[in-house]
C-alpha positions in Angstrom: 107.9 96.0 52.4 109.4 99.5 52.9 110.1 102.0 50.1 113.7 101.0 49.7 112.9 97.3 49.4 110.0 98.0 46.9 112.2 100.2 44.7 115.0 97.6 44.8 112.6 94.8 43.8 111.0 97.0 41.1 114.4 97.9 39.7 115.4 94.3 39.6 112.2 93.4 37.8 113.0 96.1 35.2 116.6 94.9 34.9 118.2 98.1 36.2 120.0 99.1 39.4 118.1 100.9 42.1 119.2 104.4 42.9 122.0 104.9 45.4 121.1 106.6 48.7 122.5 109.9 47.3 120.4 109.5 44.1 117.4 108.6 46.1 117.7 111.9 48.1 118.3 114.0 44.9 115.2 112.4 43.2 113.1 113.3 46.3 114.5 116.8 45.9 113.4 116.9 42.3 110.0 115.6 43.2 109.7 118.2 46.0 110.5 121.1 43.6 107.9 119.9 41.1 105.2 119.3 43.8 105.8 122.7 45.4 106.0 124.7 42.2 102.8 123.0 40.8 100.6 120.2 42.2 101.6 117.1 44.0 101.0 114.9 40.9 103.7 116.8 39.1 106.3 115.1 41.3 106.3 111.5 40.0 105.6 112.6 36.4 108.5 115.1 36.5 110.8 112.2 37.5 109.4 110.1 34.6 110.0 113.0 32.2 113.6 113.4 33.4 114.2 109.6 33.0 112.7 109.6 29.6 114.8 112.6 28.6 117.9 110.7 29.6 119.3 113.6 31.6 121.3 113.3 34.8 119.6 114.0 38.1 121.6 117.2 38.5 120.4 118.4 35.0 116.8 117.5 35.9 117.0 119.4 39.3 118.6 122.4 37.6 115.9 122.6 35.0 113.2 122.2 37.6 114.7 125.0 39.8 114.9 127.2 36.7 111.3 126.5 35.8 110.1 127.1 39.4 112.1 130.4 39.5 110.7 131.6 36.2 107.2 130.8 37.4 107.7 133.0 40.5 109.5 135.8 38.7 
């Protein structure tokens, strides 16, 4: 089972729709920001935090970029 198949099956089991291809890419972008600004383990947990917060992917990415920029500045 590849990643797309696993995610589709997991989403079905949880009673939700899997992410679209565009959402999939944006979520990977969010995970990448978190992993590069901190540690790799920050990537999946940041996605969980965004989902729990109920924000859009765009809002989550924007907040992650701001946090990464603040940390560097």
